[in-house]
C-alpha positions as CSV (number, residue, x, y, z in Angstrom):
1,X,-107.9,-60.6,36.1
2,X,-110.7,-60.8,38.6
3,X,-113.2,-58.2,39.8
4,X,-115.4,-59.2,42.8
5,X,-114.5,-62.8,42.1
6,X,-115.4,-62.7,38.4
7,X,-112.7,-63.5,35.8
8,X,-113.2,-60.6,33.4
9,X,-112.2,-62.8,30.5
10,X,-115.5,-64.5,31.0
11,X,-117.3,-61.3,29.8
12,X,-115.9,-61.9,26.3
13,X,-117.0,-65.5,26.5
14,X,-120.5,-64.5,27.5
15,X,-120.7,-62.1,24.6
16,X,-119.4,-64.8,22.2
17,X,-122.0,-67.3,23.4
18,X,-124.8,-64.7,23.1
19,X,-123.8,-63.9,19.6
20,X,-123.4,-67.5,18.3
21,X,-125.9,-69.3,20.7
22,X,-123.5,-72.2,20.4
23,X,-120.6,-73.5,22.5
24,X,-118.7,-74.8,19.4
25,X,-119.4,-71.6,17.5
26,X,-118.2,-69.4,20.3
27,X,-115.1,-71.6,20.7
28,X,-114.3,-71.1,17.0
29,X,-114.9,-67.4,17.2
30,X,-112.6,-67.0,20.2
31,X,-110.0,-69.5,19.1
32,X,-110.6,-71.8,22.1
33,X,-111.2,-75.5,22.3
34,X,-114.8,-76.7,22.8
35,X,-114.0,-78.2,26.2
36,X,-112.5,-74.9,27.3
37,X,-115.6,-73.0,26.2
38,X,-117.8,-75.5,28.0
39,X,-115.8,-75.0,31.2
40,X,-116.1,-71.2,30.8
41,X,-119.8,-71.4,30.4
42,X,-120.0,-73.6,33.5
43,X,-118.0,-70.9,35.5
44,X,-120.4,-68.2,34.3
45,X,-123.4,-70.3,35.4
46,X,-121.8,-70.8,38.8
47,X,-121.0,-67.1,39.3
48,X,-124.4,-65.8,38.2
49,X,-126.4,-68.6,39.6
50,X,-128.3,-69.0,36.3
51,X,-128.2,-71.4,33.4
52,X,-127.7,-68.4,31.0
53,X,-128.1,-70.6,27.9
54,X,-130.2,-73.7,27.7
55,X,-130.2,-76.4,25.0
56,X,-133.4,-77.2,23.1
57,X,-133.1,-79.5,20.2
58,X,-129.8,-78.5,18.4
59,X,-129.8,-74.9,19.5
60,X,-129.1,-73.0,22.7
61,X,-131.4,-70.2,23.9
62,X,-130.6,-67.5,26.4
63,X,-132.6,-67.3,29.6
64,X,-134.4,-64.1,30.6
65,X,-131.6,-63.2,33.0
66,X,-129.0,-63.6,30.2
67,X,-131.1,-61.4,27.9
68,X,-131.2,-58.7,30.6
69,X,-127.4,-59.1,31.2
70,X,-126.4,-58.9,27.6
71,X,-126.6,-55.1,27.0
72,X,-124.8,-54.4,30.2
73,X,-121.9,-56.8,29.2
74,X,-121.8,-55.1,25.7
75,X,-121.6,-51.7,27.3
76,X,-118.8,-52.9,29.7
77,X,-116.8,-54.4,26.8
78,X,-117.2,-51.3,24.7
79,X,-116.0,-49.1,27.6
80,X,-112.9,-51.4,28.1
81,X,-112.1,-51.4,24.4
82,X,-112.5,-47.6,24.3
83,X,-110.1,-47.3,27.3
84,X,-107.5,-49.5,25.6
85,X,-107.8,-47.6,22.3
86,X,-107.6,-44.1,23.9
87,X,-104.5,-42.4,24.9
88,X,-103.9,-38.9,26.3
89,X,-102.6,-37.8,22.9
90,X,-102.9,-38.8,19.3
91,X,-100.2,-38.2,16.7
92,X,-101.4,-39.1,13.2
93,X,-97.9,-39.2,11.8
94,X,-96.8,-42.0,14.1
95,X,-100.1,-43.7,15.0
96,X,-100.8,-47.3,13.9
97,X,-104.4,-47.1,14.8
98,X,-107.2,-48.8,12.8
99,X,-110.5,-46.9,12.5
100,X,-113.7,-48.8,11.6
101,X,-116.2,-46.6,9.7
102,X,-119.8,-47.4,8.7
103,X,-120.5,-45.5,5.5
104,X,-122.4,-45.9,2.3
105,X,-120.7,-46.1,-1.1
106,X,-121.9,-42.6,-1.7
107,X,-120.0,-41.3,1.3
108,X,-117.0,-43.4,0.4
109,X,-116.8,-42.0,-3.2
110,X,-117.6,-38.4,-2.3
111,X,-115.7,-37.9,1.0
112,X,-113.7,-40.9,2.2
113,X,-111.8,-41.7,-1.0
114,X,-110.4,-38.2,-1.4
115,X,-109.7,-38.0,2.3
116,X,-107.6,-41.2,2.1
117,X,-105.4,-39.5,-0.5
118,X,-104.5,-36.9,2.1
119,X,-104.1,-39.4,4.9
120,X,-101.5,-41.2,2.9
121,X,-99.1,-38.4,3.9
122,X,-100.8,-37.0,7.0
123,X,-101.3,-40.4,8.7
124,X,-99.3,-43.0,6.9
125,X,-99.7,-45.7,9.6
126,X,-103.4,-45.2,10.1
127,X,-105.7,-47.8,8.5
128,X,-109.4,-47.5,7.7
129,X,-111.8,-50.4,7.7
130,X,-115.0,-49.6,5.8
131,X,-118.3,-51.3,6.8
132,X,-121.4,-51.1,4.5
133,X,-124.5,-49.9,6.4
134,X,-127.3,-52.3,7.0
135,X,-130.3,-52.8,9.4
136,X,-127.9,-53.6,12.3
137,X,-125.4,-50.7,11.9
138,X,-126.4,-48.9,15.0
139,X,-125.8,-52.0,17.0
140,X,-122.2,-52.1,15.8
141,X,-121.6,-48.8,17.5
142,X,-123.3,-50.0,20.7
143,X,-121.1,-53.2,20.7
144,X,-117.9,-51.3,20.0
145,X,-117.4,-53.0,16.7
146,X,-117.4,-49.8,14.8
147,X,-115.9,-46.4,15.7
148,X,-118.2,-44.1,13.8
149,X,-121.2,-44.3,11.6
150,X,-121.9,-41.8,8.8
151,X,-125.6,-41.6,7.8
152,X,-128.6,-39.3,7.3
153,X,-130.0,-37.8,10.4
154,X,-133.0,-40.1,10.6
155,X,-130.8,-43.2,11.0
156,X,-129.1,-41.8,14.2
157,X,-129.7,-43.4,17.5
158,X,-130.8,-41.2,20.4
159,X,-128.7,-43.2,22.8
160,X,-125.3,-41.9,21.6
161,X,-123.9,-38.5,20.5
162,X,-124.1,-37.5,16.9
163,X,-123.0,-34.3,15.1
164,X,-123.6,-32.7,11.7
165,X,-120.9,-33.6,9.2
166,X,-122.4,-31.7,6.2
167,X,-125.6,-30.8,4.4
168,X,-126.2,-32.2,1.0
169,X,-128.2,-31.1,-2.0
170,X,-129.7,-33.4,-4.6
171,X,-129.6,-33.0,-8.4
172,X,-131.0,-34.7,-11.5
173,X,-128.4,-36.7,-13.3
174,X,-128.4,-38.6,-16.6
175,X,-126.2,-39.6,-19.6
176,X,-124.5,-36.5,-21.1
177,X,-125.9,-37.5,-24.5
178,X,-129.5,-37.3,-23.1
179,X,-131.3,-34.5,-25.0
180,X,-133.2,-33.5,-21.9
181,X,-130.0,-31.8,-20.6
182,X,-129.9,-29.5,-23.6
183,X,-132.3,-27.1,-21.9
184,X,-133.5,-26.7,-18.3
185,X,-135.4,-29.7,-17.1
186,X,-138.9,-29.0,-16.0
187,X,-141.1,-31.1,-13.7
188,X,-143.1,-32.6,-16.6
189,X,-139.9,-33.8,-18.3
190,X,-138.5,-35.1,-15.1
191,X,-141.6,-37.1,-14.2
192,X,-142.2,-38.5,-17.7
193,X,-138.7,-39.9,-18.0
194,X,-137.8,-43.4,-16.9
195,X,-135.8,-43.4,-13.6
196,X,-133.2,-45.3,-11.7
197,X,-134.0,-45.5,-8.0
198,X,-131.9,-46.8,-5.0
199,X,-133.1,-49.3,-2.4
200,X,-130.7,-50.1,0.4
201,X,-130.1,-53.1,2.6
202,X,-131.8,-56.5,2.9
203,X,-135.2,-54.8,3.4
204,X,-134.7,-52.6,0.3
205,X,-135.2,-49.4,2.3
206,X,-135.8,-46.4,0.1
207,X,-132.9,-43.9,0.0
208,X,-133.3,-40.3,1.3
209,X,-134.1,-38.9,-2.2
210,X,-136.6,-41.6,-3.1
211,X,-138.3,-41.4,0.2
212,X,-138.7,-37.6,0.1
213,X,-139.9,-37.7,-3.5
214,X,-142.7,-40.0,-2.4
215,X,-143.5,-37.6,0.5
216,X,-143.7,-34.7,-2.0
217,X,-146.0,-36.8,-4.2
218,X,-143.6,-36.9,-7.2
219,X,-144.5,-40.2,-8.8
220,X,-141.8,-41.4,-11.2
221,X,-141.6,-44.3,-13.6
222,X,-139.0,-46.5,-12.0
223,X,-137.3,-48.6,-14.7
224,X,-134.4,-49.9,-12.6
225,X,-133.9,-50.2,-8.8
226,X,-130.2,-50.3,-7.8
227,X,-128.8,-51.6,-4.5
228,X,-126.0,-49.0,-4.3
229,X,-125.5,-45.4,-5.2
230,X,-122.3,-45.8,-7.2
231,X,-123.9,-48.3,-9.7
232,X,-126.3,-45.6,-10.8
233,X,-124.0,-44.0,-13.5
234,X,-123.6,-47.3,-15.2
235,X,-127.4,-47.6,-15.5
236,X,-127.7,-44.1,-17.1
237,X,-125.1,-44.2,-19.8
238,X,-126.6,-44.6,-23.3
239,X,-130.2,-44.3,-22.1
240,X,-132.8,-41.6,-21.6
241,X,-133.1,-42.5,-17.9
242,X,-132.7,-40.0,-15.1
243,X,-131.8,-40.4,-11.4
244,X,-131.8,-38.1,-8.4
245,X,-128.3,-38.1,-6.9
246,X,-126.3,-36.4,-4.1
247,X,-124.6,-33.3,-5.5
248,X,-121.2,-34.3,-4.2
249,X,-121.5,-37.8,-5.7
250,X,-122.6,-36.3,-9.0
251,X,-119.5,-34.2,-9.0
252,X,-117.3,-37.2,-8.3
253,X,-119.0,-39.4,-10.9
254,X,-118.8,-36.7,-13.6
255,X,-115.0,-37.0,-13.4
256,X,-115.2,-40.7,-14.4
257,X,-118.4,-41.1,-16.4
258,X,-120.1,-39.2,-19.3
259,X,-123.0,-37.9,-17.1
260,X,-124.6,-34.5,-16.8
261,X,-126.5,-32.9,-13.9
262,X,-129.1,-30.2,-13.5
263,X,-131.0,-28.7,-10.6
264,X,-134.2,-30.4,-9.5
265,X,-137.2,-28.6,-11.0
266,X,-138.9,-28.2,-7.6
267,X,-138.0,-27.4,-4.0
268,X,-136.3,-30.3,-2.2
269,X,-135.0,-30.6,1.4
270,X,-131.4,-30.7,2.2
271,X,-130.1,-34.0,3.6
272,X,-128.3,-33.7,6.9
273,X,-125.4,-36.2,6.9
274,X,-124.4,-37.0,10.5
275,X,-121.5,-38.8,12.2
276,X,-122.3,-40.9,15.3
277,X,-120.0,-42.5,17.9
278,X,-120.3,-44.3,21.2
279,X,-120.7,-42.0,24.2
280,X,-117.7,-43.6,25.9
281,X,-115.5,-42.3,23.0
282,X,-116.6,-38.7,23.1
283,X,-113.1,-37.7,24.5
284,X,-111.1,-40.1,22.3
285,X,-108.4,-37.9,20.7
286,X,-108.1,-40.2,17.7
287,X,-111.8,-40.0,16.9
288,X,-111.8,-36.2,17.4
289,X,-109.0,-36.0,14.9
290,X,-110.8,-38.3,12.4
291,X,-114.1,-36.4,12.7
292,X,-112.2,-33.1,12.1
293,X,-110.6,-34.5,9.0
294,X,-114.0,-35.7,7.7
295,X,-115.5,-32.3,8.3
296,X,-112.6,-30.6,6.5
297,X,-113.0,-32.9,3.5
298,X,-116.8,-32.5,3.4
299,X,-116.3,-28.7,3.3
300,X,-113.6,-28.9,0.6
301,X,-115.8,-31.2,-1.6
302,X,-118.8,-28.8,-1.4
303,X,-119.7,-27.5,-4.8
């Protein structure tokens, strides 16, 4: 299909080349032969009157024009994908749609796992692809490679709509055999205990709780730093360690692990967990349905 003389299939080729910076890599990604990919790049160069990618050593580098074109092409492809995925109506009982969700293991354990139990009956043909958050999660929304991202408010992009999914409290958790839980935990006992902290992503970003404890000046003795929320219970059992955990996750974990929880011995801010989606999908009936189900489950899981 052509638009103003441009074969629209070449937009996908351009995106593949910009991602891989390699003719052979883009060819493998798009299941094309290397000669076919080279020919497609040549057609792109002719159309735009620019080299787009130039070879230096063993790598290809985009020109300034290609860099300026890239976000427009991504936006165009995301809009097309949204158009193809969207219909005037959405019937969960008959839909075969696949939704791609960016969510932490905390959200998966506390909200998505119990939701999937319901969807087994309410939407038997719908599938969910879970994507772990990282430093590039927002870009997956921009590129149309994820449908929604669930994360604390500070991780939301201002370029796309987001809405409150739920507010979350934090509690102190520890092994149920930990003597500290035999009476209310005070601040001195909390700070003197060894702790498990959580650092997320390749840059070991502090989680919401750890970041706000630092802001409040609550200096703990960190004995273990975990890379995920759901590993924390394993690191508490049989030890005097404590951790600060989302209340919904603590509730879910207590059904499977011998852990106890107690209120934090000082005021602590609520975490606002948001859901974000591409602005071209604001009227997507399927995503409206999914966001509604997520909100319902978050409300039902509230302690």
